C-alpha positions in Angstrom: -22.7 -28.7 -46.0 -22.7 -29.5 -42.3 -19.6 -30.8 -40.7 -20.0 -34.2 -39.0 -18.0 -35.8 -36.3 -15.4 -36.9 -38.7 -14.5 -33.2 -39.3 -13.5 -32.7 -35.7 -9.7 -33.1 -35.0 -8.5 -35.9 -32.8 -8.2 -35.0 -29.1 -6.3 -37.2 -26.6 -5.8 -36.4 -22.9 -4.0 -38.6 -20.4 -4.0 -41.3 -23.1 -7.8 -41.2 -23.4 -9.3 -40.5 -26.8 -11.9 -37.8 -26.3 -14.9 -38.6 -28.5 -17.4 -35.9 -29.7 -20.7 -35.8 -27.8 -19.3 -37.3 -24.6 -18.2 -36.3 -21.1 -15.1 -37.6 -19.4 -13.6 -37.6 -15.9 -9.9 -38.2 -16.1 -7.0 -38.4 -13.6 -3.6 -37.1 -14.6 -0.9 -39.0 -12.5 1.3 -36.8 -10.4 3.4 -39.4 -8.5 2.8 -40.5 -4.9 3.0 -39.5 -1.3 5.5 -41.0 1.2 2.8 -43.5 2.0 2.7 -44.8 -1.6 -0.7 -43.2 -2.0 -1.1 -42.2 -5.7 -1.7 -38.5 -6.4 -3.7 -37.3 -9.4 -5.0 -34.2 -11.0 -8.7 -34.4 -11.7 -9.8 -33.3 -15.2 -13.4 -33.0 -16.6 -13.8 -32.8 -20.4 -17.0 -32.1 -22.3 -16.8 -32.3 -26.0 -19.6 -31.3 -28.4 -20.5 -32.9 -31.6 -20.2 -29.4 -33.1 -16.9 -27.7 -33.9 -15.8 -24.8 -31.8 -13.0 -23.5 -29.6 -11.3 -25.4 -26.8 -11.4 -23.6 -23.5 -9.8 -24.6 -20.2 -10.9 -23.5 -16.8 -8.4 -24.2 -13.9 -8.6 -23.7 -10.2 -6.5 -24.3 -7.1 -3.1 -23.9 -8.8 -2.5 -22.4 -5.3 -3.8 -25.1 -3.0 -5.5 -22.8 -0.5 -7.5 -20.9 -3.2 -10.8 -22.7 -3.2 -13.5 -20.5 -4.7 -12.6 -21.7 -8.1 -13.2 -25.3 -7.2 -16.9 -24.5 -6.4 -17.2 -22.3 -9.5 -16.1 -25.3 -11.7 -18.4 -27.7 -9.7 -21.4 -25.4 -10.5 -20.4 -25.1 -14.1 -20.1 -28.8 -14.6 -23.5 -29.5 -12.9 -25.3 -26.7 -14.5 -27.7 -27.0 -17.4 -26.2 -24.5 -19.9 -23.4 -26.8 -21.1 -26.0 -28.9 -22.9 -25.8 -26.3 -25.7 -22.0 -26.4 -25.9 -20.0 -26.0 -29.1 -16.4 -27.0 -29.1 -14.6 -28.4 -26.0 -14.5 -27.5 -22.4 -11.7 -28.8 -20.2 -12.1 -28.1 -16.5 -9.3 -28.8 -13.9 -10.9 -28.1 -10.5 -7.7 -28.9 -8.5 -4.4 -28.3 -10.3 -2.4 -28.6 -7.1 -3.9 -31.4 -4.9 -0.8 -31.5 -2.7 -1.5 -27.9 -1.6 -5.3 -28.6 -1.1 -4.5 -31.5 1.2 -2.2 -29.3 3.3 -4.3 -26.1 3.1 -1.2 -24.5 1.6 -0.5 -22.2 -1.4 2.6 -24.2 -2.1 3.8 -27.7 -2.9 5.6 -29.9 -0.4 9.0 -28.6 -1.5 7.7 -25.0 -0.8 7.7 -24.1 -4.4 5.0 -22.0 -6.0 3.5 -23.9 -8.9 2.5 -20.6 -10.6 6.1 -19.6 -10.7 7.4 -22.9 -12.1 6.2 -22.8 -15.7 7.0 -24.0 -18.3 8.6 -26.7 -16.2 10.4 -29.9 -17.2 9.6 -33.6 -17.1 12.9 -34.2 -15.3 12.9 -31.3 -12.9 11.5 -30.7 -9.3 8.0 -31.8 -8.3 6.7 -28.3 -9.2 8.6 -28.3 -12.5 7.2 -31.7 -13.4 3.6 -30.7 -12.6 3.9 -27.6 -14.6 5.2 -29.5 -17.6 2.4 -32.1 -17.3 -0.3 -29.4 -17.1 1.1 -27.5 -20.1 1.6 -30.6 -22.3 -1.7 -32.4 -21.4 -4.1 -29.4 -21.0 -2.8 -26.0 -22.2 -1.3 -27.3 -25.4 -4.8 -28.6 -26.5 -6.6 -25.3 -25.9 -7.3 -22.0 -27.7 -8.4 -20.0 -24.6 -8.2 -20.3 -20.8 -9.5 -18.8 -17.5 -7.4 -19.4 -14.4 -9.3 -18.9 -11.1 -7.7 -17.4 -8.0 -8.4 -15.8 -4.7 -6.5 -13.5 -2.4 -3.7 -15.0 -0.2 -4.4 -16.2 3.3 -6.0 -13.4 5.4 -6.5 -11.2 2.3 -9.6 -10.7 0.2 -9.9 -9.5 -3.4 -12.8 -7.8 -5.0 -14.0 -9.8 -8.1 -11.6 -8.7 -10.8 -10.0 -9.8 -14.1 -6.3 -9.5 -14.7 -5.1 -9.8 -18.3 -2.8 -8.5 -21.0 -5.1 -5.8 -22.3 -2.7 -4.8 -25.1 -3.8 -8.0 -26.9 -7.2 -7.2 -28.5 -8.7 -10.7 -28.3 -7.7 -11.0 -24.6 -9.0 -7.5 -23.9 -12.4 -8.3 -25.4 -12.7 -11.5 -23.3 -11.7 -9.6 -20.2 -14.4 -6.9 -20.7 -17.0 -9.5 -21.6 -16.4 -11.4 -18.3 -18.5 -8.7 -16.7 -16.9 -7.8 -13.3 -16.5 -4.2 -12.4 -12.7 -4.1 -12.3 -10.4 -5.1 -15.1 -6.6 -4.7 -14.5 -3.9 -4.6 -17.1 -1.4 -7.0 -15.6 2.1 -7.7 -17.0 3.1 -11.3 -17.5 5.1 -12.7 -14.6 8.1 -15.0 -15.1 7.3 -18.6 -14.5 3.5 -18.0 -14.4 0.9 -20.0 -16.2 -0.2 -16.9 -18.0 3.2 -16.3 -19.4 3.6 -20.0 -20.5 0.1 -20.0 -22.1 0.9 -16.7 -23.9 4.1 -18.3 -25.3 1.9 -21.1 -26.7 -0.5 -18.7 -28.3 -3.3 -19.4 -25.8 -5.4 -16.4 -24.8 -5.9 -16.4 -21.0 -7.7 -14.5 -18.3 -6.9 -14.6 -14.6 -10.0 -14.2 -12.3 -9.2 -13.0 -8.7 -11.9 -13.0 -6.1 -12.3 -13.7 -2.4 -10.0 -15.0 0.3 -7.9 -18.2 0.6 -9.5 -21.2 2.4 -12.9 -19.6 2.2 -16.0 -19.8 0.0 -17.5 -16.5 -0.9 -20.9 -16.7 -2.5 -20.7 -13.4 -4.4 -17.3 -14.2 -5.8 -18.4 -17.7 -6.8 -21.6 -16.4 -8.6 -19.6 -13.7 -10.3 -17.0 -16.2 -11.5 -19.5 -18.7 -12.8 -21.5 -16.0 -14.7 -18.4 -14.5 -16.1 -17.2 -17.8 -17.5 -20.6 -18.4 -19.2 -20.4 -14.8 -20.6 -17.0 -15.5 -22.1 -18.2 -18.8 -23.5 -21.0 -17.0 -25.3 -18.6 -14.4 -26.5 -16.4 -17.2 -28.0 -19.4 -18.8 -29.7 -19.3 -21.9 -27.4 -22.8 -21.2 -26.1 -25.8 -19.5 -27.7 -26.5 -15.8 -26.8 -28.3 -15.1 -23.6 -32.0 -14.1 -23.7 -31.7 -12.1 -20.5 -31.9 -8.3 -20.4 -28.6 -6.4 -20.5 -26.2 -7.3 -17.7 -26.0 -4.3 -15.3 -22.2 -4.4 -14.9 -20.1 -2.0 -16.8 -16.4 -3.1 -16.6 -13.8 -0.3 -16.2 -10.1 -0.7 -16.9 -7.5 0.3 -14.4 -4.1 0.8 -15.9 -2.3 1.0 -12.5 -2.7 -0.1 -8.9 -0.7 -0.1 -5.8 -0.5 -1.4 -2.2 -0.7 0.9 0.9 1.5 -0.6 3.6 1.5 -0.4 7.4 3.8 2.4 8.6 4.1 0.8 12.1 3.5 -2.5 13.9 0.4 -3.1 15.9 -3.3 -3.6 15.9 -5.4 -2.3 13.0 -8.7 -0.4 13.1 -10.1 -0.3 9.6 -12.3 2.5 8.4 -12.6 1.5 4.7 -13.7 -1.8 3.2 -13.4 -3.8 0.0 -15.0 -2.0 -2.9 -15.0 1.4 -1.2 -14.1 4.5 -3.1 -11.2 6.5 -1.4 -10.0 10.0 -2.0 -6.5 11.4 -1.6 -6.0 12.2 2.1 -8.7 9.8 3.4 -7.8 7.9 6.6 -8.2 4.2 5.7 -7.1 2.7 9.0 -5.3 3.4 12.2 -2.6 1.3 13.9 -2.7 1.1 17.7 -0.5 -0.4 20.4 -1.9 -3.0 22.9 -3.3 -0.2 25.1 -5.3 1.2 22.2 -3.2 4.3 21.7 -2.8 5.3 18.1 0.7 4.9 16.7 0.0 6.0 13.1 -2.6 6.2 10.3 -2.8 4.7 6.9 -3.7 7.5 4.5 -4.8 7.3 0.8 -2.2 8.9 -1.5 -4.5 9.0 -4.6 -8.2 8.6 -5.5 -9.2 5.1 -6.3 -11.1 1.9 -5.4 -10.1 -0.7 -2.8 -9.8 -4.0 -4.7 -7.9 -5.9 -2.1 -7.4 -5.8 1.7 -5.9 -7.6 4.6 -8.4 -9.2 7.0 -6.0 -9.9 9.9 -6.1 -7.0 12.5 -2.4 -7.5 13.3 0.4 -6.0 11.2 4.1 -5.6 11.1 5.6 -2.4 9.7 5.6 -2.8 5.9 2.8 -5.3 5.7 0.4 -4.7 2.7 -3.0 -3.5 4.0 -5.0 -2.1 1.0 -4.7 -2.7 -2.7 -6.0 0.4 -4.5 -6.8 0.5 -8.2 -6.8 3.9 -10.0 -9.5 4.9 -12.5 -10.4 8.0 -14.4 -13.9 7.8 -13.0 -14.0 6.0 -9.7 -17.7 6.8 -9.1 -18.6 4.7 -12.2 -16.7 1.7 -10.6 -18.6 2.0 -7.3 -21.9 2.0 -9.2 -20.9 -1.2 -11.1 -19.8 -2.8 -7.8 -23.2 -2.1 -6.3 -25.0 -3.4 -9.4 -23.0 -6.6 -9.2 -23.9 -7.1 -5.6 -27.6 -6.4 -6.2 -27.8 -8.7 -9.3 -25.9 -11.7 -7.8 -27.0 -11.5 -4.2 -30.5 -9.9 -4.0 -31.6 -9.2 -0.4 -34.7 -11.4 -0.7 -33.1 -14.4 -2.3 -32.9 -17.6 -0.4 -29.5 -19.4 -0.8 -30.4 -22.8 -2.1 -28.1 -25.5 -3.4 -27.1 -24.5 -7.0 -27.3 -28.1 -8.2 -28.7 -31.4 -7.2 
């Protein structure tokens, strides 16, 4: 016997009853600016007539991390959601205060992603965290939180997750980016709060703050669709096997500047490095070398600083360590070839 609309549980967000078979664009109230301008958190909801999981996709929890906004835009305007089962909740801008100010933080300098679970009577960050948890996360089974590197830092497309949880691990591997990192839960983070509520969550890191990166955007959109198929929210793909073989890194570390000065880089994002390789040199204003940054282990560069100015102790390269680094390099090259073919014209992804 088929289940009809009456079999679907009631879903209410921001006081709006979400009916099966409909799309909604909602605004969660966040208070106002000094000018009495109301601030809201935009929310897109698409609910199928057919039962299935509820998945949230969130972006710009740090206001200067913008790739995720475009990923969600393309997801919403794409054609694949017509086959949706279950419910998709997209929040393209969790932190509009930060987006307005081109800032990672809130006006009180708090990091929203260190303010969970929050409180309805706490600071601005605490109230926003509480609202996001109660109105969005509490209604979901799964989630994907979209991030970029910090300002002047770029991240290779990668998934960070609790790989000791089997369900989360399977989602992480299915996302289909070359690098998957086992990442411990951080106090006050959205991942920790979602975990406490029983919501399985992935964190996607790719690109640089305040910049769009086409490769990172395409990898993110495709990864979300792959996870949705894995969860039974979309039908299986008819395409041939995806050429990316994710590999798990159980550890990673930053190489830091050993002196202050101007940086000449010799290795880039995605490069394989071997113990003893010179990754960069640090020079004085006359171009005389002060010191070198040298790899301490074999690995893959998954993050790097873009600014050619450093103080002693600044993080320069984020290295992930794998049993077979060559396999990761091949997967990175396959990702670049499949998502950004040389002869492809970049056209608008939606009307």
